[in-house]
C-alpha positions as a Markdown table, in Angstrom:
| # | Residue | x | y | z |
|---|---|---|---|---|
| 1 | Met | 71.0 | -49.2 | -39.0 |
| 2 | Ser | 74.7 | -49.5 | -38.0 |
| 3 | Leu | 76.9 | -49.9 | -35.0 |
| 4 | Ile | 78.7 | -46.8 | -33.6 |
| 5 | Arg | 81.2 | -46.4 | -30.9 |
| 6 | Asp | 80.9 | -43.5 | -28.4 |
| 7 | Glu | 83.8 | -41.7 | -26.7 |
| 8 | Thr | 83.8 | -44.2 | -23.9 |
| 9 | Gly | 84.3 | -47.1 | -26.3 |
| 10 | Arg | 80.8 | -48.5 | -25.9 |
| 11 | Leu | 78.9 | -49.8 | -28.9 |
| 12 | His | 75.4 | -48.5 | -29.8 |
| 13 | Ile | 73.0 | -49.2 | -32.6 |
| 14 | Glu | 72.4 | -46.1 | -34.6 |
| 15 | Thr | 68.7 | -45.7 | -35.4 |
| 16 | Pro | 66.4 | -42.7 | -36.3 |
| 17 | Leu | 64.9 | -43.0 | -32.8 |
| 18 | Met | 68.2 | -43.0 | -31.0 |
| 19 | Ala | 68.3 | -40.4 | -28.2 |
| 20 | Glu | 65.0 | -39.0 | -29.3 |
| 21 | Ser | 61.9 | -38.3 | -27.3 |
| 22 | Leu | 59.1 | -40.6 | -28.4 |
| 23 | Met | 56.6 | -37.8 | -27.5 |
| 24 | Asp | 58.1 | -35.4 | -30.1 |
| 25 | Lys | 55.3 | -34.6 | -32.7 |
| 26 | Ala | 57.7 | -34.2 | -35.6 |
| 27 | Leu | 59.3 | -37.5 | -34.8 |
| 28 | Leu | 55.8 | -39.2 | -34.6 |
| 29 | Asp | 54.9 | -37.7 | -38.0 |
| 30 | Ser | 58.1 | -39.1 | -39.5 |
| 31 | Thr | 57.0 | -42.6 | -38.7 |
| 32 | Glu | 53.9 | -42.4 | -41.0 |
| 33 | Thr | 53.9 | -44.7 | -44.0 |
| 34 | Lys | 51.6 | -45.4 | -46.9 |
| 35 | Thr | 51.4 | -49.1 | -46.2 |
| 36 | Val | 52.1 | -51.5 | -43.3 |
| 37 | Phe | 52.9 | -55.2 | -43.5 |
| 38 | Arg | 49.8 | -57.3 | -43.7 |
| 39 | Ala | 50.3 | -60.8 | -42.4 |
| 40 | Leu | 47.0 | -62.3 | -43.6 |
| 41 | Pro | 45.5 | -60.0 | -46.3 |
| 42 | Asp | 42.8 | -62.6 | -47.3 |
| 43 | Leu | 41.5 | -63.2 | -43.7 |
| 44 | Asn | 37.9 | -62.5 | -42.8 |
| 45 | Val | 37.5 | -61.8 | -39.1 |
| 46 | Ile | 33.9 | -62.6 | -37.9 |
| 47 | Lys | 32.4 | -61.6 | -34.6 |
| 48 | Leu | 29.3 | -63.5 | -33.3 |
| 49 | Gly | 27.6 | -61.0 | -30.9 |
| 50 | Gly | 27.0 | -62.3 | -27.4 |
| 51 | Gln | 23.6 | -60.9 | -26.5 |
| 52 | Ser | 22.4 | -60.6 | -30.1 |
| 53 | Ile | 23.5 | -64.1 | -31.3 |
| 54 | Ile | 25.0 | -66.6 | -28.8 |
| 55 | Asp | 22.5 | -65.8 | -26.0 |
| 56 | Arg | 19.6 | -66.6 | -28.3 |
| 57 | Gly | 20.6 | -70.3 | -28.5 |
| 58 | Arg | 20.4 | -73.0 | -31.1 |
| 59 | Gln | 17.8 | -71.4 | -33.3 |
| 60 | Val | 20.1 | -68.6 | -34.2 |
| 61 | Val | 23.5 | -70.0 | -33.5 |
| 62 | Leu | 23.4 | -73.3 | -35.4 |
| 63 | Pro | 22.3 | -71.9 | -38.8 |
| 64 | Leu | 25.1 | -69.3 | -38.6 |
| 65 | Leu | 27.6 | -71.9 | -37.8 |
| 66 | Asp | 26.4 | -73.9 | -40.8 |
| 67 | Glu | 27.1 | -70.9 | -43.0 |
| 68 | Ile | 30.6 | -70.4 | -41.4 |
| 69 | Val | 31.4 | -74.0 | -42.2 |
| 70 | Ala | 30.2 | -73.6 | -45.8 |
| 71 | Ala | 32.2 | -70.3 | -46.2 |
| 72 | Arg | 35.4 | -71.9 | -44.8 |
| 73 | Ala | 35.8 | -74.0 | -48.0 |
| 74 | Asn | 36.7 | -70.9 | -50.0 |
| 75 | His | 37.7 | -68.3 | -47.4 |
| 76 | Gln | 40.1 | -67.8 | -44.6 |
| 77 | Leu | 38.0 | -67.3 | -41.4 |
| 78 | Leu | 38.7 | -66.3 | -37.8 |
| 79 | Val | 35.6 | -66.5 | -35.6 |
| 80 | Met | 35.5 | -64.3 | -32.5 |
| 81 | Thr | 32.8 | -64.2 | -29.7 |
| 82 | Gly | 31.2 | -61.4 | -27.8 |
| 83 | Gly | 30.2 | -61.5 | -24.1 |
| 84 | Gly | 26.5 | -60.8 | -24.0 |
| 85 | Thr | 24.0 | -60.8 | -21.2 |
| 86 | Arg | 26.3 | -62.5 | -18.7 |
| 87 | Ser | 28.9 | -59.8 | -19.2 |
| 88 | Arg | 26.3 | -57.2 | -18.4 |
| 89 | His | 25.3 | -59.1 | -15.3 |
| 90 | Val | 28.8 | -59.3 | -14.0 |
| 91 | Tyr | 29.4 | -55.7 | -14.9 |
| 92 | Ala | 26.4 | -54.7 | -12.8 |
| 93 | Ile | 27.7 | -56.7 | -9.8 |
| 94 | Ala | 31.2 | -55.3 | -10.1 |
| 95 | Leu | 29.8 | -51.7 | -10.4 |
| 96 | Asp | 27.7 | -52.2 | -7.3 |
| 97 | Leu | 30.8 | -53.4 | -5.4 |
| 98 | Gly | 32.7 | -50.3 | -6.5 |
| 99 | Met | 35.2 | -52.1 | -8.8 |
| 100 | Pro | 37.4 | -50.0 | -11.1 |
| 101 | Thr | 37.1 | -50.2 | -14.9 |
| 102 | Gly | 40.1 | -52.6 | -15.2 |
| 103 | Val | 38.4 | -55.2 | -13.1 |
| 104 | Leu | 35.3 | -55.0 | -15.2 |
| 105 | Ala | 37.4 | -55.5 | -18.3 |
| 106 | Gln | 39.0 | -58.6 | -16.8 |
| 107 | Leu | 35.6 | -60.0 | -15.9 |
| 108 | Gly | 34.2 | -59.3 | -19.3 |
| 109 | Ala | 37.0 | -61.2 | -21.0 |
| 110 | Ser | 36.2 | -64.3 | -19.0 |
| 111 | Ile | 32.6 | -64.3 | -20.3 |
| 112 | Ser | 33.7 | -63.7 | -23.9 |
| 113 | Glu | 36.1 | -66.7 | -23.5 |
| 114 | Gln | 33.2 | -68.9 | -22.2 |
| 115 | Asn | 31.3 | -68.2 | -25.4 |
| 116 | Ala | 34.4 | -69.0 | -27.5 |
| 117 | Leu | 34.7 | -72.4 | -25.8 |
| 118 | Met | 31.1 | -73.2 | -26.6 |
| 119 | Ile | 31.3 | -72.1 | -30.3 |
| 120 | Ser | 34.6 | -73.9 | -30.8 |
| 121 | Met | 33.1 | -77.1 | -29.4 |
| 122 | Leu | 30.1 | -76.8 | -31.8 |
| 123 | Leu | 32.5 | -76.4 | -34.7 |
| 124 | Thr | 34.8 | -79.3 | -33.6 |
| 125 | Pro | 33.4 | -81.8 | -36.1 |
| 126 | His | 34.4 | -79.3 | -38.8 |
| 127 | Gly | 37.8 | -78.4 | -37.5 |
| 128 | Gly | 36.9 | -75.8 | -34.9 |
| 129 | Ile | 39.7 | -75.0 | -32.5 |
| 130 | Lys | 39.7 | -72.6 | -29.6 |
| 131 | Ile | 42.7 | -70.3 | -29.6 |
| 132 | Gly | 44.0 | -67.5 | -27.3 |
| 133 | His | 45.4 | -64.1 | -28.0 |
| 134 | Asp | 49.0 | -65.5 | -27.9 |
| 135 | Asp | 48.0 | -68.0 | -30.6 |
| 136 | Leu | 47.4 | -65.4 | -33.3 |
| 137 | Val | 51.0 | -65.9 | -34.6 |
| 138 | Lys | 50.0 | -69.5 | -35.2 |
| 139 | Leu | 46.9 | -68.5 | -37.3 |
| 140 | Pro | 48.5 | -69.3 | -40.7 |
| 141 | Ala | 49.2 | -72.8 | -39.6 |
| 142 | Tyr | 45.7 | -73.4 | -38.3 |
| 143 | Leu | 44.2 | -72.0 | -41.5 |
| 144 | Ala | 46.6 | -74.2 | -43.7 |
| 145 | Leu | 45.2 | -77.2 | -41.8 |
| 146 | Gly | 41.7 | -76.3 | -42.7 |
| 147 | Ser | 40.8 | -75.5 | -39.1 |
| 148 | Ile | 38.2 | -72.9 | -38.0 |
| 149 | Pro | 39.9 | -70.9 | -35.3 |
| 150 | Val | 37.7 | -69.4 | -32.6 |
| 151 | Met | 38.9 | -66.7 | -30.2 |
| 152 | His | 37.3 | -64.5 | -27.6 |
| 153 | Ala | 36.8 | -61.0 | -28.8 |
| 154 | Met | 37.6 | -59.0 | -25.6 |
| 155 | Pro | 40.9 | -57.2 | -26.2 |
| 156 | Pro | 43.6 | -58.0 | -23.6 |
| 157 | Tyr | 43.6 | -54.6 | -21.8 |
| 158 | Gly | 42.3 | -56.4 | -18.8 |
| 159 | Leu | 43.3 | -54.7 | -15.5 |
| 160 | Trp | 45.1 | -52.0 | -17.5 |
| 161 | Glu | 42.0 | -50.8 | -19.4 |
| 162 | Glu | 42.0 | -47.1 | -19.5 |
| 163 | Pro | 39.4 | -45.2 | -17.5 |
| 164 | Pro | 36.6 | -44.1 | -19.8 |
| 165 | Ala | 35.6 | -40.4 | -20.2 |
| 166 | Arg | 32.1 | -41.3 | -18.9 |
| 167 | Gly | 31.2 | -43.9 | -16.3 |
| 168 | Arg | 33.1 | -47.1 | -15.5 |
| 169 | Ile | 32.1 | -49.5 | -18.4 |
| 170 | Pro | 35.3 | -50.6 | -20.3 |
| 171 | Pro | 35.4 | -48.6 | -23.5 |
| 172 | His | 37.3 | -51.3 | -25.4 |
| 173 | Arg | 35.0 | -54.3 | -25.5 |
| 174 | Thr | 34.4 | -57.0 | -28.1 |
| 175 | Asp | 33.7 | -54.8 | -31.2 |
| 176 | Ser | 37.0 | -53.1 | -30.6 |
| 177 | Gly | 38.8 | -56.4 | -30.0 |
| 178 | Val | 37.5 | -57.8 | -33.3 |
| 179 | Phe | 38.5 | -54.7 | -35.2 |
| 180 | Leu | 42.0 | -54.5 | -33.6 |
| 181 | Thr | 42.6 | -58.2 | -34.3 |
| 182 | Ala | 41.7 | -57.6 | -38.0 |
| 183 | Glu | 43.9 | -54.5 | -38.1 |
| 184 | Val | 47.0 | -56.1 | -36.6 |
| 185 | Met | 46.7 | -59.2 | -38.9 |
| 186 | Gly | 46.1 | -57.0 | -42.0 |
| 187 | Ala | 42.8 | -58.8 | -42.6 |
| 188 | Arg | 40.7 | -58.3 | -45.7 |
| 189 | Arg | 37.5 | -57.7 | -43.8 |
| 190 | Cys | 36.0 | -57.3 | -40.4 |
| 191 | Ile | 32.4 | -58.6 | -40.0 |
| 192 | Leu | 30.1 | -58.0 | -37.0 |
| 193 | Val | 27.1 | -60.3 | -36.8 |
| 194 | Lys | 24.4 | -58.6 | -34.8 |
| 195 | Asp | 20.6 | -58.5 | -34.6 |
| 196 | Glu | 20.3 | -55.0 | -36.0 |
| 197 | Arg | 19.7 | -53.9 | -39.6 |
| 198 | Gly | 22.5 | -51.4 | -39.2 |
| 199 | Leu | 22.9 | -48.0 | -37.7 |
| 200 | Phe | 20.1 | -45.8 | -36.4 |
| 201 | Thr | 19.9 | -42.4 | -34.8 |
| 202 | Ala | 18.7 | -44.2 | -31.6 |
| 203 | Asp | 18.1 | -47.7 | -30.4 |
| 204 | Pro | 15.2 | -48.9 | -32.6 |
| 205 | Lys | 14.2 | -51.4 | -30.0 |
| 206 | Lys | 13.4 | -48.5 | -27.6 |
| 207 | Asp | 12.5 | -45.8 | -30.0 |
| 208 | Pro | 10.3 | -46.9 | -33.0 |
| 209 | Lys | 10.8 | -43.4 | -34.5 |
| 210 | Ala | 14.6 | -43.8 | -34.8 |
| 211 | Asp | 15.8 | -43.0 | -38.3 |
| 212 | Phe | 17.9 | -45.5 | -40.2 |
| 213 | Ile | 21.3 | -44.1 | -41.4 |
| 214 | Pro | 21.9 | -45.5 | -44.9 |
| 215 | Glu | 25.2 | -43.7 | -45.5 |
| 216 | Ile | 27.6 | -41.7 | -43.4 |
| 217 | Glu | 31.4 | -41.2 | -43.1 |
| 218 | Val | 32.9 | -42.5 | -39.9 |
| 219 | Asn | 34.2 | -39.1 | -38.7 |
| 220 | Asp | 30.8 | -37.6 | -39.4 |
| 221 | Leu | 29.2 | -40.4 | -37.3 |
| 222 | Leu | 31.5 | -39.6 | -34.4 |
| 223 | Ala | 30.7 | -35.9 | -34.7 |
| 224 | Leu | 27.0 | -36.7 | -34.3 |
| 225 | Asp | 27.7 | -37.9 | -30.8 |
| 226 | Leu | 24.6 | -40.0 | -30.8 |
| 227 | Ala | 23.2 | -41.0 | -27.4 |
| 228 | Asp | 23.3 | -44.7 | -28.4 |
| 229 | Leu | 25.0 | -46.8 | -31.1 |
| 230 | Ala | 24.9 | -50.4 | -32.3 |
| 231 | Ile | 28.7 | -50.4 | -32.3 |
| 232 | Glu | 31.3 | -49.2 | -29.9 |
| 233 | Arg | 32.6 | -45.7 | -30.1 |
| 234 | Ala | 36.1 | -46.9 | -29.4 |
| 235 | Met | 36.0 | -49.1 | -32.4 |
| 236 | Leu | 34.9 | -46.2 | -34.6 |
| 237 | Gln | 37.8 | -44.1 | -33.2 |
| 238 | Ala | 40.2 | -46.9 | -34.1 |
| 239 | Leu | 38.8 | -47.2 | -37.6 |
| 240 | Ala | 39.4 | -43.5 | -38.2 |
| 241 | His | 43.1 | -44.1 | -37.7 |
| 242 | Ala | 43.4 | -47.6 | -39.2 |
| 243 | Arg | 46.3 | -48.5 | -41.5 |
| 244 | Ser | 45.0 | -51.8 | -42.9 |
| 245 | Val | 41.3 | -52.5 | -42.4 |
| 246 | Arg | 39.1 | -49.8 | -44.0 |
| 247 | Glu | 35.7 | -51.5 | -43.9 |
| 248 | Val | 33.5 | -53.2 | -41.3 |
| 249 | Phe | 30.4 | -55.1 | -42.3 |
| 250 | Ile | 27.4 | -55.1 | -39.8 |
| 251 | Ile | 25.2 | -58.1 | -40.6 |
| 252 | Asn | 21.7 | -58.8 | -39.3 |
| 253 | Ser | 21.5 | -62.3 | -37.9 |
| 254 | Ser | 18.4 | -63.1 | -39.8 |
| 255 | Leu | 19.5 | -65.2 | -42.8 |
| 256 | Ser | 16.2 | -64.2 | -44.6 |
| 257 | Ser | 17.1 | -60.5 | -44.6 |
| 258 | His | 18.6 | -59.3 | -47.9 |
| 259 | Ser | 19.3 | -55.7 | -47.0 |
| 260 | Ser | 20.9 | -56.5 | -43.6 |
| 261 | Thr | 24.5 | -55.4 | -44.1 |
| 262 | Gln | 26.1 | -52.1 | -43.7 |
| 263 | Val | 29.6 | -51.1 | -44.6 |
| 264 | Ile | 31.8 | -48.8 | -42.6 |
| 265 | Trp | 34.3 | -47.8 | -45.2 |
| 266 | Leu | 37.0 | -45.3 | -44.3 |
| 267 | Pro | 37.7 | -42.8 | -45.7 |
| 268 | Val | 34.7 | -42.9 | -48.0 |
| 269 | Arg | 31.5 | -43.5 | -46.0 |
| 270 | Ile | 29.2 | -45.8 | -44.1 |
| 271 | Arg | 26.6 | -47.2 | -46.4 |
| 272 | Thr | 24.1 | -49.9 | -46.9 |
| 273 | Cys | 25.3 | -52.7 | -49.1 |
| 274 | Gly | 22.5 | -52.9 | -51.7 |
| 275 | Ala | 23.9 | -56.0 | -53.4 |
| 276 | Leu | 22.4 | -58.1 | -50.5 |
| 277 | Arg | 18.9 | -57.2 | -51.8 |
| 278 | Asn | 19.3 | -59.9 | -54.5 |
| 279 | Ala | 17.1 | -62.7 | -53.3 |
| 280 | Gly | 18.9 | -65.8 | -52.1 |
| 281 | Val | 22.1 | -64.2 | -51.0 |
| 282 | Arg | 23.2 | -65.3 | -47.6 |
| 283 | Pro | 24.6 | -62.3 | -45.7 |
| 284 | Leu | 27.7 | -63.9 | -44.2 |
| 285 | Thr | 28.7 | -65.6 | -47.4 |
| 286 | Phe | 28.2 | -62.4 | -49.3 |
| 287 | Cys | 30.5 | -60.5 | -47.0 |
| 288 | Cys | 33.2 | -63.0 | -47.5 |
| 289 | Cys | 32.7 | -63.0 | -51.3 |
| 290 | Ala | 32.2 | -59.2 | -51.8 |
| 291 | Gly | 34.8 | -57.5 | -54.0 |
| 292 | Asp | 38.0 | -56.0 | -52.6 |
| 293 | Arg | 37.9 | -52.6 | -51.1 |
| 294 | Val | 39.2 | -49.5 | -52.9 |
């Protein structure tokens, strides 16, 4: 880029985007690149589900935090928190009052942040520290100090959340927030800790005949347009266009389960990670230690 002087004598910075429409398709195509800068390529971003994990209390939460503390010794970790039952409750009230989607998104963020406060306090003896979205740029410093940063997972769309194609529930919730955080930081892995074995053709809690999906490519999954999913559609849509993160692990919260992880791996497939079937492997530790993606 260089400085140029126009006929009036004013100086301008000459760039490829100068005087171009940012809606031009050819211009947009020209911005594609094989790689983007990855700030923290060894980072593991871990989401603790709100309803599936945190709302279930100490019996489920404390063993998982013990494993996070153990994994921190050898791995860079950022813990993020979902909203859970309280988010659903406040959504129901806001919907009844006729609130727009942006208000629901703002309310959901406050619940997710409450959970981040509790998890960070429980991790305080081991270096747990609650951070906000603006603190992501400080993440390398926190990790260098041996801290375990904890951040709420609701992405900061807030009042500016886009209206969904169906209904009024915010489309970008905590699964999307975790994935987008991992993507912008160039993380090694995005891990969602839930209470499901993985993906099914329907909610297995409601439909015992639901079929387990052992392997599927992300665009094929979107094309199925299933009535229900264990992960947000907006997250899958983001994964389909990701530049850094190409895999998302879904872990069953049961530490005794050895086939509880699924891998969303773009552009290859979604598959069950069979390596967890080896007895004695703790799911969260496995996901941090598993080999690099292709």
